Backbone as JSON Lines, residues from 0, in Angstrom:
{"i":0,"aa":"M","n":[86.04,-72.54,-52.46],"ca":[84.88,-73.88,-52.23],"c":[83.8,-74.1,-53.45]}
{"i":1,"aa":"K","n":[83.72,-75.06,-53.96],"ca":[82.43,-75.09,-54.68],"c":[81.28,-76.03,-54.17]}
{"i":2,"aa":"T","n":[80.08,-75.84,-54.66],"ca":[78.83,-76.19,-53.79],"c":[78.17,-76.79,-54.93]}
{"i":3,"aa":"A","n":[77.8,-78.07,-54.37],"ca":[77.18,-79.12,-55.31],"c":[75.67,-79.51,-54.41]}
{"i":4,"aa":"W","n":[74.25,-79.58,-55.74],"ca":[73.23,-80.16,-54.9],"c":[72.93,-81.37,-55.47]}
{"i":5,"aa":"T","n":[72.55,-82.24,-54.59],"ca":[71.98,-83.62,-55.41],"c":[70.69,-83.28,-55.89]}
{"i":6,"aa":"E","n":[70.5,-84.31,-56.68],"ca":[69.06,-84.57,-57.03],"c":[68.01,-84.28,-56.25]}
{"i":7,"aa":"L","n":[68.56,-85.33,-55.08],"ca":[67.27,-85.39,-53.91],"c":[67.08,-84.18,-53.17]}
{"i":8,"aa":"S","n":[68.45,-83.12,-53.0],"ca":[68.2,-82.09,-52.27],"c":[67.41,-81.01,-53.16]}
{"i":9,"aa":"V","n":[67.65,-80.68,-54.39],"ca":[66.44,-79.75,-54.9],"c":[65.4,-80.16,-55.14]}
{"i":10,"aa":"E","n":[65.11,-81.83,-55.05],"ca":[63.63,-81.91,-55.14],"c":[62.88,-81.64,-53.7]}
{"i":11,"aa":"K","n":[63.79,-81.26,-52.65],"ca":[63.25,-81.54,-51.41],"c":[63.1,-79.78,-51.52]}
{"i":12,"aa":"L","n":[64.18,-79.23,-51.57],"ca":[63.84,-77.55,-51.89],"c":[62.37,-77.23,-52.63]}
{"i":13,"aa":"E","n":[62.31,-77.63,-53.76],"ca":[61.13,-77.33,-54.39],"c":[59.73,-77.81,-53.98]}
{"i":14,"aa":"E","n":[59.76,-79.24,-53.37],"ca":[58.6,-79.76,-52.8],"c":[58.39,-78.86,-51.38]}
{"i":15,"aa":"I","n":[58.82,-78.5,-50.66],"ca":[58.98,-77.84,-49.36],"c":[58.23,-76.02,-49.99]}
{"i":16,"aa":"A","n":[59.0,-76.13,-50.86],"ca":[58.81,-74.28,-51.05],"c":[57.33,-74.56,-51.69]}
{"i":17,"aa":"D","n":[57.0,-75.48,-52.61],"ca":[55.78,-75.47,-53.27],"c":[54.75,-75.77,-51.93]}
{"i":18,"aa":"Y","n":[54.9,-75.99,-50.85],"ca":[54.08,-76.66,-49.74],"c":[53.63,-75.06,-49.25]}
{"i":19,"aa":"I","n":[54.82,-74.42,-49.18],"ca":[54.45,-72.88,-48.26],"c":[53.97,-72.49,-49.27]}
{"i":20,"aa":"A","n":[54.07,-72.27,-50.29],"ca":[53.37,-71.34,-51.08],"c":[51.84,-71.6,-51.21]}
{"i":21,"aa":"I","n":[51.37,-72.46,-51.08],"ca":[49.56,-72.94,-51.08],"c":[49.31,-72.02,-50.1]}
{"i":22,"aa":"D","n":[50.35,-71.45,-49.05],"ca":[49.49,-70.23,-48.01],"c":[49.95,-68.9,-48.46]}
{"i":23,"aa":"N","n":[51.14,-69.29,-48.75],"ca":[51.62,-67.72,-48.93],"c":[53.22,-68.05,-49.92]}
{"i":24,"aa":"Q","n":[52.7,-67.37,-51.16],"ca":[54.16,-67.33,-52.31],"c":[55.07,-66.9,-51.95]}
{"i":25,"aa":"S","n":[54.87,-65.5,-51.48],"ca":[56.1,-64.55,-51.04],"c":[56.88,-65.21,-49.83]}
{"i":26,"aa":"S","n":[56.45,-66.02,-48.94],"ca":[57.08,-66.35,-47.67],"c":[57.78,-67.4,-48.64]}
{"i":27,"aa":"A","n":[57.23,-68.31,-49.47],"ca":[58.0,-69.66,-50.23],"c":[59.06,-68.99,-50.82]}
{"i":28,"aa":"K","n":[58.95,-67.77,-51.84],"ca":[60.45,-67.62,-51.96],"c":[61.31,-66.77,-50.96]}
{"i":29,"aa":"N","n":[60.82,-66.24,-50.05],"ca":[61.84,-66.12,-49.1],"c":[62.46,-66.78,-48.52]}
{"i":30,"aa":"W","n":[61.85,-67.94,-48.46],"ca":[62.3,-69.09,-47.63],"c":[63.56,-69.82,-48.59]}
{"i":31,"aa":"V","n":[62.92,-69.64,-49.9],"ca":[64.25,-70.17,-50.87],"c":[65.53,-69.65,-50.85]}
{"i":32,"aa":"V","n":[65.01,-68.03,-50.47],"ca":[66.65,-67.23,-50.94],"c":[67.33,-67.54,-49.22]}
{"i":33,"aa":"S","n":[66.2,-67.68,-47.92],"ca":[66.97,-67.78,-46.95],"c":[68.19,-69.09,-46.71]}
{"i":34,"aa":"I","n":[67.68,-70.25,-47.49],"ca":[68.15,-71.43,-47.58],"c":[69.58,-71.2,-48.55]}
{"i":35,"aa":"Q","n":[69.48,-70.58,-49.55],"ca":[70.43,-70.46,-50.7],"c":[71.56,-69.46,-50.07]}
{"i":36,"aa":"K","n":[71.12,-68.33,-49.01],"ca":[72.27,-67.75,-48.29],"c":[72.69,-68.62,-47.43]}
{"i":37,"aa":"S","n":[71.94,-69.19,-46.69],"ca":[72.66,-70.05,-45.75],"c":[73.85,-71.54,-46.19]}
{"i":38,"aa":"V","n":[73.33,-71.7,-47.42],"ca":[74.11,-72.3,-48.11],"c":[75.53,-71.66,-48.82]}
{"i":39,"aa":"N","n":[75.28,-70.49,-49.06],"ca":[76.44,-69.69,-49.77],"c":[77.13,-69.45,-48.64]}
{"i":40,"aa":"K","n":[77.28,-69.44,-47.32],"ca":[78.08,-69.34,-46.17],"c":[78.97,-70.18,-46.45]}
{"i":41,"aa":"L","n":[78.77,-71.53,-46.41],"ca":[79.49,-72.76,-46.19],"c":[80.4,-72.62,-47.5]}
{"i":42,"aa":"N","n":[80.33,-71.79,-48.37],"ca":[81.68,-71.78,-49.22],"c":[82.77,-71.13,-48.7]}
{"i":43,"aa":"I","n":[82.51,-70.19,-47.72],"ca":[83.79,-69.37,-46.74],"c":[83.82,-70.4,-45.64]}
{"i":44,"aa":"F","n":[82.87,-71.15,-44.9],"ca":[82.89,-71.85,-43.54],"c":[82.56,-72.98,-43.84]}
{"i":45,"aa":"P","n":[82.86,-74.07,-44.13],"ca":[82.77,-75.2,-44.6],"c":[82.48,-75.81,-43.38]}
{"i":46,"aa":"E","n":[82.92,-75.47,-42.3],"ca":[82.5,-76.24,-40.94],"c":[81.31,-75.45,-39.92]}
{"i":47,"aa":"L","n":[80.78,-74.43,-40.47],"ca":[79.36,-73.91,-39.87],"c":[78.82,-74.66,-39.23]}
{"i":48,"aa":"G","n":[78.44,-75.82,-39.96],"ca":[77.2,-76.8,-39.34],"c":[77.76,-77.54,-38.33]}
{"i":49,"aa":"R","n":[76.92,-77.94,-37.75],"ca":[76.92,-79.26,-36.39],"c":[77.57,-80.39,-37.07]}
{"i":50,"aa":"I","n":[78.07,-81.46,-36.58],"ca":[77.97,-82.67,-37.17],"c":[76.13,-83.66,-36.98]}
{"i":51,"aa":"V","n":[76.28,-83.97,-37.75],"ca":[74.18,-84.41,-37.47],"c":[74.81,-85.71,-36.42]}
{"i":52,"aa":"P","n":[73.72,-85.5,-35.49],"ca":[73.7,-86.42,-34.56],"c":[73.67,-87.52,-34.48]}
{"i":53,"aa":"E","n":[72.72,-87.87,-35.25],"ca":[72.3,-89.27,-35.6],"c":[73.2,-89.97,-36.64]}
{"i":54,"aa":"I","n":[74.09,-89.46,-37.01],"ca":[74.92,-90.3,-38.39],"c":[76.41,-90.33,-37.48]}
{"i":55,"aa":"G","n":[76.62,-88.78,-36.96],"ca":[78.34,-88.97,-35.86],"c":[79.16,-88.92,-36.71]}
{"i":56,"aa":"R","n":[79.33,-88.46,-37.68],"ca":[80.6,-88.27,-38.97],"c":[80.89,-87.36,-38.79]}
{"i":57,"aa":"N","n":[81.96,-86.7,-39.3],"ca":[82.63,-85.47,-39.25],"c":[82.6,-84.87,-40.54]}
{"i":58,"aa":"D","n":[82.38,-85.34,-41.35],"ca":[82.38,-85.08,-42.82],"c":[80.53,-84.85,-43.4]}
{"i":59,"aa":"I","n":[79.8,-85.31,-42.45],"ca":[78.4,-85.14,-42.4],"c":[77.59,-84.08,-41.58]}
{"i":60,"aa":"R","n":[77.43,-82.79,-42.39],"ca":[76.75,-82.02,-40.96],"c":[75.78,-81.29,-41.74]}
{"i":61,"aa":"E","n":[74.94,-80.75,-40.65],"ca":[73.94,-79.8,-40.84],"c":[73.75,-78.22,-40.67]}
{"i":62,"aa":"L","n":[72.85,-77.5,-41.38],"ca":[72.97,-76.26,-40.71],"c":[71.18,-76.46,-40.39]}
{"i":63,"aa":"I","n":[71.1,-75.28,-39.25],"ca":[69.54,-75.14,-39.12],"c":[69.38,-73.91,-39.71]}
{"i":64,"aa":"E","n":[67.86,-74.07,-40.34],"ca":[67.56,-72.56,-41.43],"c":[65.71,-72.94,-40.86]}
{"i":65,"aa":"G","n":[65.6,-71.88,-39.71],"ca":[64.1,-72.1,-39.36],"c":[63.87,-73.39,-38.7]}
{"i":66,"aa":"N","n":[62.74,-74.3,-39.61],"ca":[62.04,-75.78,-38.93],"c":[62.74,-76.64,-39.87]}
{"i":67,"aa":"Y","n":[64.03,-76.0,-40.61],"ca":[64.56,-77.42,-41.43],"c":[66.15,-77.51,-41.39]}
{"i":68,"aa":"R","n":[66.52,-78.37,-41.79],"ca":[67.94,-78.99,-41.64],"c":[68.22,-79.06,-43.15]}
{"i":69,"aa":"I","n":[69.9,-78.31,-43.21],"ca":[70.01,-78.37,-44.79],"c":[71.39,-79.5,-44.3]}
{"i":70,"aa":"I","n":[71.26,-80.64,-44.78],"ca":[72.13,-81.9,-44.52],"c":[73.24,-81.55,-45.4]}
{"i":71,"aa":"Y","n":[74.63,-81.91,-45.37],"ca":[75.53,-81.58,-46.3],"c":[76.84,-82.03,-46.2]}
{"i":72,"aa":"K","n":[77.69,-82.88,-47.46],"ca":[78.68,-83.67,-46.85],"c":[79.95,-82.08,-47.26]}
{"i":73,"aa":"R","n":[80.85,-82.05,-46.37],"ca":[82.02,-81.2,-46.39],"c":[82.94,-82.32,-46.98]}
{"i":74,"aa":"E","n":[83.52,-81.72,-48.19],"ca":[84.83,-82.71,-49.13],"c":[85.89,-81.43,-49.05]}
{"i":75,"aa":"K","n":[87.03,-82.05,-49.6],"ca":[88.13,-81.56,-49.93],"c":[87.88,-79.99,-50.78]}
{"i":76,"aa":"N","n":[87.2,-80.33,-51.69],"ca":[87.36,-78.7,-52.56],"c":[85.74,-78.86,-52.95]}
{"i":77,"aa":"R","n":[84.61,-79.21,-52.22],"ca":[83.14,-79.05,-52.29],"c":[82.3,-79.48,-51.47]}
{"i":78,"aa":"I","n":[81.61,-78.86,-51.51],"ca":[80.22,-79.04,-50.42],"c":[79.16,-79.67,-51.04]}
{"i":79,"aa":"T","n":[78.6,-80.59,-50.89],"ca":[77.4,-81.26,-51.48],"c":[76.38,-81.22,-50.54]}
{"i":80,"aa":"I","n":[75.19,-80.47,-51.13],"ca":[73.88,-80.51,-50.41],"c":[73.66,-81.72,-50.69]}
{"i":81,"aa":"L","n":[73.26,-82.72,-49.41],"ca":[72.34,-84.21,-49.77],"c":[70.97,-83.62,-49.89]}
{"i":82,"aa":"T","n":[70.58,-83.41,-48.77],"ca":[69.25,-83.15,-48.57],"c":[68.61,-82.18,-47.3]}
{"i":83,"aa":"I","n":[67.45,-81.43,-47.59],"ca":[66.46,-80.76,-46.21],"c":[65.59,-81.3,-45.96]}
{"i":84,"aa":"R","n":[65.35,-81.16,-44.38],"ca":[64.35,-82.06,-43.79],"c":[63.93,-81.1,-42.7]}
{"i":85,"aa":"N","n":[62.69,-81.51,-42.72],"ca":[62.31,-80.94,-41.47],"c":[62.93,-81.44,-40.35]}
{"i":86,"aa":"F","n":[63.06,-80.17,-39.08],"ca":[63.94,-80.43,-38.07],"c":[63.46,-81.66,-37.04]}
{"i":87,"aa":"S","n":[62.16,-82.2,-37.32],"ca":[61.79,-83.12,-36.47],"c":[61.99,-84.47,-37.08]}
{"i":88,"aa":"Q","n":[62.51,-84.71,-38.68],"ca":[62.71,-85.8,-39.29],"c":[64.3,-86.42,-39.02]}
{"i":89,"aa":"L","n":[64.46,-87.26,-38.6],"ca":[65.91,-87.89,-38.8],"c":[66.68,-88.65,-39.51]}
{"i":90,"aa":"L","n":[67.54,-88.58,-39.6],"ca":[68.64,-89.21,-41.22],"c":[69.07,-90.09,-40.52]}
{"i":91,"aa":"S","n":[69.25,-91.48,-41.7],"ca":[69.73,-92.64,-41.69],"c":[71.19,-92.66,-42.62]}
{"i":92,"aa":"E","n":[72.09,-93.42,-42.13],"ca":[73.26,-93.53,-43.18],"c":[72.43,-93.77,-44.42]}
{"i":93,"aa":"S","n":[71.62,-94.45,-44.81],"ca":[71.31,-95.29,-45.74],"c":[70.74,-93.82,-46.76]}
{"i":94,"aa":"D","n":[70.36,-92.89,-45.8],"ca":[69.59,-91.92,-46.75],"c":[70.96,-90.65,-47.22]}
{"i":95,"aa":"I","n":[72.23,-90.83,-46.62],"ca":[73.13,-90.29,-46.96],"c":[73.7,-91.48,-48.47]}
{"i":96,"aa":"Y","n":[73.71,-92.59,-48.46],"ca":[74.08,-92.98,-49.61],"c":[73.36,-93.5,-51.16]}
{"i":97,"aa":"T","n":[72.06,-93.0,-50.68],"ca":[71.17,-93.0,-51.44],"c":[71.02,-91.05,-52.38]}
{"i":98,"aa":"T","n":[71.84,-90.59,-51.68],"ca":[71.64,-89.03,-52.2],"c":[72.77,-88.33,-52.48]}
{"i":99,"aa":"N","n":[73.4,-89.73,-53.47],"ca":[74.51,-88.97,-53.97],"c":[74.41,-88.24,-55.27]}
{"i":100,"aa":"K","n":[73.31,-88.83,-56.11],"ca":[73.72,-88.19,-57.3],"c":[73.37,-86.72,-57.38]}
{"i":101,"aa":"L","n":[74.57,-86.23,-58.25],"ca":[74.57,-84.69,-58.28],"c":[73.17,-84.21,-59.41]}
{"i":102,"aa":"A","n":[72.73,-83.02,-58.85],"ca":[71.57,-82.4,-60.19],"c":[72.37,-82.33,-61.01]}
């Protein structure tokens, strides 16, 4: 299974890491590593995450890592990381359609 990141997901990863680094650069690096480890698990277990409740589609799933949601699309031969959101942020279908451009 191949993993691809959208431009938006890379931007969100960097944005959140930069925010965490304001207080603690080491924590920011550790957070990025934990996100990458979670994403790597999807290569073996693509249905590891739950269906995104507010979307309700079997192919749009999420992993929870700390206070963040890693939103991804499960496809036949690829996992596409769509975005990373704070746990309190809801996702709409329009968010999915605007995040399709790969990095």
